[in-house]
C-alpha positions in Angstrom: 17.3 -223.9 -96.0 18.7 -221.3 -93.1 21.0 -222.9 -90.5 19.5 -223.4 -87.2 21.4 -222.5 -84.1 21.0 -223.9 -80.6 23.8 -222.2 -78.6 22.1 -219.2 -76.8 24.8 -218.2 -74.9 23.0 -215.3 -73.0 19.6 -214.0 -72.0 19.4 -210.4 -70.8 15.9 -208.7 -70.5 14.4 -209.3 -74.0 17.7 -209.5 -75.4 19.2 -213.0 -76.5 22.8 -213.6 -77.7 23.5 -216.7 -79.7 26.9 -217.5 -81.7 26.4 -217.4 -85.4 27.9 -216.6 -88.8 26.7 -215.1 -91.9 24.3 -213.0 -90.2 23.4 -209.3 -91.1 22.5 -206.3 -88.8 18.7 -206.1 -88.8 18.2 -209.5 -90.1 15.2 -211.2 -88.7 15.4 -214.6 -86.8 12.8 -217.1 -85.9 13.0 -218.1 -82.0 11.3 -221.5 -81.4 10.6 -222.4 -77.7 8.3 -224.9 -76.0 5.6 -222.1 -76.1 5.6 -221.7 -79.8 7.8 -219.6 -82.4 8.3 -215.5 -82.0 10.3 -213.3 -83.9 13.4 -211.7 -83.2 15.6 -208.8 -84.8 19.5 -208.8 -85.0 20.5 -205.4 -83.0 24.3 -206.0 -82.4 27.1 -208.2 -84.1 30.2 -208.7 -82.0 32.4 -211.1 -84.0 30.6 -214.7 -83.6 28.2 -213.2 -81.0 24.8 -211.9 -82.3 22.3 -210.2 -80.0 18.7 -210.2 -81.0 15.7 -208.2 -79.4 12.7 -210.7 -79.3 9.6 -209.2 -80.3 7.4 -211.1 -78.0 9.8 -211.0 -75.1 12.3 -213.6 -73.7 10.1 -215.1 -71.2 10.3 -218.9 -71.7 13.4 -218.8 -73.8 16.3 -221.1 -72.8 19.5 -221.5 -74.0 18.7 -224.7 -75.6 16.1 -223.4 -77.7 16.2 -223.0 -81.6 17.3 -219.6 -83.6 16.9 -219.6 -87.4 18.1 -216.5 -89.2 15.6 -215.6 -92.2 18.3 -214.1 -94.5 16.1 -210.7 -94.7 15.3 -207.6 -92.4 11.8 -207.2 -91.1 9.3 -207.0 -93.9 5.8 -205.6 -94.0 3.1 -205.7 -96.4 2.0 -202.7 -98.4 -0.8 -201.5 -101.0 -4.1 -200.5 -100.9 -5.4 -203.6 -98.9 -3.6 -201.9 -95.7 -6.3 -198.8 -96.0 -8.7 -198.7 -93.0 -6.9 -201.5 -91.1 -5.2 -201.3 -87.8 -1.9 -202.9 -86.7 0.5 -203.4 -83.9 4.1 -202.4 -84.2 5.1 -205.6 -86.1 2.7 -205.5 -88.7 0.1 -208.0 -87.1 -3.8 -207.1 -87.2 -5.4 -205.7 -84.2 -8.6 -205.1 -85.9 -9.8 -208.9 -86.4 -9.2 -208.6 -89.9 -7.3 -210.9 -92.2 -3.3 -211.0 -92.1 -1.8 -209.5 -95.5 1.2 -210.8 -97.0 0.9 -209.1 -100.3 3.7 -206.8 -101.7 6.2 -207.3 -99.1 8.6 -204.6 -98.8 11.7 -204.3 -96.3 11.5 -201.8 -93.5 14.2 -199.5 -92.5 15.8 -198.8 -96.1 18.0 -196.2 -96.7 16.4 -192.7 -97.5 15.8 -191.4 -101.0 18.6 -190.3 -102.9 19.0 -186.4 -103.3 19.0 -186.5 -106.7 15.5 -187.9 -106.9 13.9 -185.2 -104.8 12.4 -181.8 -105.9 12.3 -178.7 -104.2 9.2 -178.6 -101.8 6.6 -176.3 -103.7 3.0 -177.4 -102.5 0.9 -176.2 -99.5 -0.7 -178.8 -97.5 -4.1 -177.2 -95.9 -5.2 -178.5 -92.6 -8.1 -176.0 -91.7 -6.2 -174.6 -88.8 -5.5 -171.1 -89.2 -2.2 -170.9 -87.0 -0.6 -173.5 -89.6 -2.3 -172.3 -92.7 -1.6 -168.9 -92.3 1.1 -168.5 -89.9 3.3 -171.5 -90.4 2.2 -173.4 -93.6 2.7 -177.0 -93.8 4.8 -178.2 -97.2 4.6 -181.3 -99.0 7.6 -183.3 -98.1 8.5 -181.2 -95.3 9.6 -182.7 -91.7 8.1 -180.9 -88.8 8.3 -182.0 -84.8 5.4 -181.2 -82.6 7.1 -179.7 -79.4 5.1 -180.1 -76.6 4.7 -181.4 -72.9 2.9 -184.2 -71.4 -0.5 -183.3 -70.8 -1.2 -180.9 -73.8 -3.7 -182.0 -76.6 -1.1 -183.2 -78.9 -2.8 -186.3 -80.0 -6.0 -184.3 -80.4 -3.9 -182.2 -82.7 -3.0 -185.0 -84.7 -6.2 -186.3 -85.0 -7.7 -182.7 -86.4 -5.0 -183.0 -89.0 -5.5 -186.4 -89.9 -9.1 -185.8 -90.4 -8.8 -182.3 -92.2 -5.5 -182.4 -94.2 -5.9 -182.3 -97.9 -3.6 -185.4 -98.6 -4.5 -189.0 -100.0 -3.1 -191.3 -97.4 -2.7 -190.9 -93.6 -0.7 -193.2 -91.7 -0.5 -192.8 -88.1 2.3 -194.5 -86.0 1.8 -194.6 -82.3 4.6 -195.5 -79.9 4.1 -195.9 -76.2 0.5 -195.2 -76.2 -2.2 -195.5 -73.4 -4.7 -197.7 -74.5 -7.3 -194.8 -74.4 -5.3 -192.8 -76.8 -5.3 -195.8 -79.3 -9.0 -196.0 -78.9 -9.1 -192.0 -79.5 -7.4 -192.4 -82.7 -9.2 -195.0 -84.1 -12.8 -193.9 -82.7 -12.2 -190.5 -84.0 -11.1 -191.2 -87.3 -13.8 -193.7 -88.0 -16.3 -191.0 -86.8 -15.4 -188.5 -89.3 -15.0 -191.1 -92.2 -11.2 -190.8 -92.1 -10.4 -194.1 -91.6 -11.0 -195.5 -94.9 -8.1 -193.5 -96.2 -5.6 -194.4 -93.2 -3.5 -197.1 -91.5 -2.8 -197.3 -88.0 0.3 -198.8 -86.7 0.4 -198.6 -82.8 2.4 -199.8 -80.1 1.0 -199.6 -76.4 3.1 -199.4 -73.3 2.2 -202.5 -72.5 3.9 -204.0 -75.9 7.3 -205.0 -76.3 10.1 -202.8 -76.8 11.2 -203.7 -80.2 7.9 -203.0 -81.6 8.2 -199.4 -80.4 11.3 -199.5 -82.5 9.4 -200.7 -85.5 6.6 -198.5 -85.8 8.4 -195.3 -87.5 10.3 -197.7 -90.1 7.2 -199.8 -90.5 5.0 -196.2 -91.0 7.5 -195.2 -93.5 8.1 -198.1 -95.5 4.3 -198.4 -96.3 4.4 -194.6 -97.0 7.1 -194.8 -99.7 5.1 -197.6 -101.4 2.1 -195.2 -101.7 4.2 -192.1 -102.7 6.1 -194.1 -105.4 2.5 -194.7 -106.7 1.8 -191.2 -106.9 0.0 -190.5 -103.5 0.3 -187.6 -101.3 1.4 -189.1 -97.9 0.9 -187.8 -94.7 2.7 -189.4 -91.8 2.0 -188.6 -88.2 3.9 -190.2 -85.5 3.6 -189.8 -81.5 5.5 -189.7 -79.4 9.1 -189.9 -80.8 10.5 -189.5 -77.3 9.1 -192.8 -76.3 10.8 -194.4 -79.4 13.9 -192.6 -77.8 13.4 -194.0 -74.7 13.3 -197.5 -76.3 16.5 -197.2 -77.8 18.2 -196.0 -74.5 16.2 -199.2 -73.0 17.9 -201.2 -75.6 21.5 -199.6 -75.1 21.4 -200.1 -71.7 20.7 -203.6 -71.8 23.2 -203.9 -74.3 25.7 -202.2 -71.9 26.7 -199.8 -74.2 28.7 -196.7 -73.4 25.8 -193.8 -72.7 25.9 -190.4 -73.9 23.9 -187.2 -72.9 21.3 -188.4 -70.0 22.0 -192.0 -70.6 20.8 -191.9 -74.5 22.9 -193.8 -77.2 25.6 -191.9 -78.9 23.8 -192.6 -82.3 20.9 -190.8 -81.2 20.9 -187.9 -84.0 21.8 -190.8 -86.7 18.6 -193.0 -85.4 16.4 -189.8 -85.4 17.8 -188.3 -88.9 17.3 -191.9 -90.6 13.5 -191.7 -89.8 12.9 -188.0 -90.7 15.1 -187.9 -93.8 12.4 -190.3 -95.3 10.3 -187.3 -96.0 10.4 -186.7 -99.7 8.6 -185.1 -102.7 9.4 -187.6 -105.8 9.9 -186.4 -109.3 6.9 -187.8 -111.2 5.3 -189.3 -108.3 3.9 -188.7 -104.7 5.6 -187.1 -101.6 5.8 -188.1 -97.7 5.4 -185.4 -95.0 6.2 -186.2 -91.6 4.6 -184.4 -88.4 6.0 -186.0 -85.3 4.9 -185.4 -81.7 8.2 -185.0 -79.5 7.4 -184.4 -75.7 9.8 -182.4 -73.7 10.3 -183.5 -70.1 10.2 -180.5 -68.4 9.4 -178.3 -71.1 13.3 -178.4 -71.5 14.0 -177.8 -75.3 17.8 -178.9 -74.7 16.6 -182.3 -73.6 18.8 -184.6 -76.0 15.3 -185.8 -77.9 14.3 -182.1 -79.0 17.7 -180.8 -78.9 18.7 -183.4 -81.7 15.6 -183.1 -83.3 15.9 -179.4 -84.1 19.0 -179.7 -86.1 17.2 -182.5 -88.6 13.9 -181.1 -88.9 12.5 -177.9 -90.8 11.2 -176.0 -87.8 8.6 -177.2 -85.3 4.8 -176.7 -84.1 5.2 -175.5 -80.3 2.1 -176.7 -78.5 1.4 -174.9 -75.3 -1.5 -173.9 -73.1 -3.7 -176.0 -75.4 -2.6 -173.8 -78.5 0.2 -173.5 -81.2 2.2 -170.9 -80.0 3.0 -168.2 -82.3 6.6 -167.3 -81.2 7.7 -170.7 -80.5 6.6 -172.3 -83.9 8.5 -171.8 -87.4 8.0 -173.2 -90.6 11.2 -173.0 -92.3 9.2 -173.7 -95.8 6.5 -171.7 -95.8 7.9 -169.1 -98.0 8.0 -171.8 -100.6 4.3 -171.8 -100.7 2.5 -168.9 -99.0 3.4 -166.4 -101.7 1.3 -168.6 -104.3 -2.0 -168.8 -102.2 -3.4 -165.3 -102.2 -1.7 -162.0 -102.6 -2.8 -160.8 -99.1 -1.3 -164.2 -97.2 2.2 -162.9 -96.3 1.0 -159.4 -95.6 -1.6 -160.8 -93.2 0.8 -163.3 -91.5 3.4 -160.7 -90.9 1.0 -157.8 -89.6 -1.0 -160.0 -87.1 2.2 -161.4 -85.5 3.4 -158.0 -85.2 0.5 -156.8 -83.6 0.3 -159.9 -81.4 4.0 -159.1 -80.1 2.8 -155.4 -79.6 -0.2 -157.2 -77.8 2.0 -159.5 -75.3 4.2 -156.1 -74.5 0.7 -154.4 -73.7 -0.3 -157.3 -71.3 3.0 -156.9 -69.4 2.5 -153.5 -69.1 -1.2 -154.0 -67.8 0.3 -156.5 -65.2 3.0 -154.2 -63.9 0.1 -151.6 -63.3 0.9 -149.1 -66.0 -1.3 -146.8 -67.1 -2.8 -148.2 -70.4 -2.8 -145.9 -73.7 -5.9 -146.0 -76.3 -3.4 -147.5 -78.3 -3.0 -150.4 -75.7 -6.3 -150.8 -75.1 -6.7 -151.7 -78.9 -4.2 -153.8 -78.6 -5.5 -155.7 -75.6 -8.9 -156.1 -77.4 -7.0 -157.2 -80.9 -5.0 -159.8 -78.6 -8.1 -161.6 -77.0 -9.9 -161.8 -80.7 -6.8 -163.2 -82.3 -6.5 -165.9 -79.5 -10.1 -166.7 -79.4 -10.6 -166.9 -83.3 -7.3 -167.9 -84.6 -5.0 -169.8 -82.1 -7.9 -171.9 -80.7 -7.7 -175.3 -82.0 -11.5 -175.4 -82.1 -11.4 -173.1 -85.2 -11.8 -175.0 -88.4 -12.2 -173.0 -91.4 -10.5 -172.8 -95.0 -7.4 -170.7 -95.5 -9.2 -168.3 -97.6 -11.9 -167.7 -94.7 -9.1 -167.7 -92.5 -7.6 -164.8 -94.3 -11.0 -162.9 -94.4 -11.3 -163.5 -90.8 -7.8 -161.8 -90.3 -9.1 -158.6 -92.2 -12.2 -158.7 -90.0 -10.2 -158.7 -86.8 -8.0 -156.0 -88.0 -10.7 -153.8 -89.1 -12.6 -154.4 -85.9 -9.8 -153.1 -83.7 -7.8 -150.6 -85.8 -8.0 -147.9 -88.6 -6.4 -148.8 -91.7 -3.3 -146.5 -91.3 -2.7 -148.1 -87.7 -1.8 -151.4 -89.6 0.8 -150.2 -91.8 -0.7 -152.4 -94.6 -0.1 -151.0 -97.9 -3.0 -149.2 -99.8 -3.6 -151.5 -102.5 -4.3 -154.4 -100.2 -6.5 -152.1 -97.8 -8.5 -151.1 -100.9 -8.9 -154.7 -102.0 -9.5 -156.6 -98.9 -10.4 -154.1 -96.0 -14.1 -153.9 -96.8 -14.2 -157.7 -96.4 -13.7 -156.7 -92.7 
């Protein structure tokens, strides 16, 4: 039997403080009030003073109510019964389906021992040329999508969810507008991807603590699928909302703030989630793509700044497209030499010429006389933007490479590209 405590000594926002002993950090408790029972999670222990974040909020909680600690951290169901289902941040169904209580696993467990990891070596195809050709996504990679409010980052995530060549998609939404939640649900269902997906969503109207649970619950479920041999892609949006929830809780707990009011352990909080990306030896993998919105497009803001030290590059979404010079996949060399023998050449050549195009645009805007080479670059840049950078483009990698050759041959002679003759002889006629 778990001991019941009735000495709640403080209620501050959605955090209650009770005097108790033998309680563990992140342990779950039941808070019984006149309105019913709700769950709470231990977020701070100071001697006998135990602070808990109440999932449903502290409204209706009084100092004489009962608190019963359950002796274990937050748990979630796992397994194939979750596929096609939609849950809130605490794992309760939102789709009018049955509650699932099979195969319960703890959330927030430590990341995988490095000795059990293998070097990433397999590409995840997405059908987006700006990813597949220029910044290939690799199994077990952890990548943020840096963006600003108003950019179509949720549309990009939905496209990747529909098209990515993986076994399982787990979508974790934090601080979503209700319209965004409906967009994800309807888009995945319309394209037949919901049957291989699991959605955990927290909307802006839901309790703060559920926002904090979404990454952990998503990654705990992903880990069970990966251990069973599945290739899992975890899509999280928006990690800045997650960090803002951490900030809100730390302020409630009267913790000494760090940069711009965020808690001092922000780096550790982010790293503990991103480090769940793994390729298991003899099993499956977890790959993480997480949207990080940058207030004021400021990459030095604490959230993107800390994220950049943890992750393996970033996709930079700007002007409705994946910006080639802001984006980087540090693991792309692990896979793009194994796809087709012209992959790296097309990647390097087209980006170099696109950089030259940007310089030609600057010359044009300053009123300089344009040479014939500048005019070729301007034509090339327009084709690159419309046929490669547009998020509307949806083609397999091989067709995207062929398209790259066609764009080059439409704008330049073989000699002007500086591509070696053996590849010119093999692929130029494809243009």
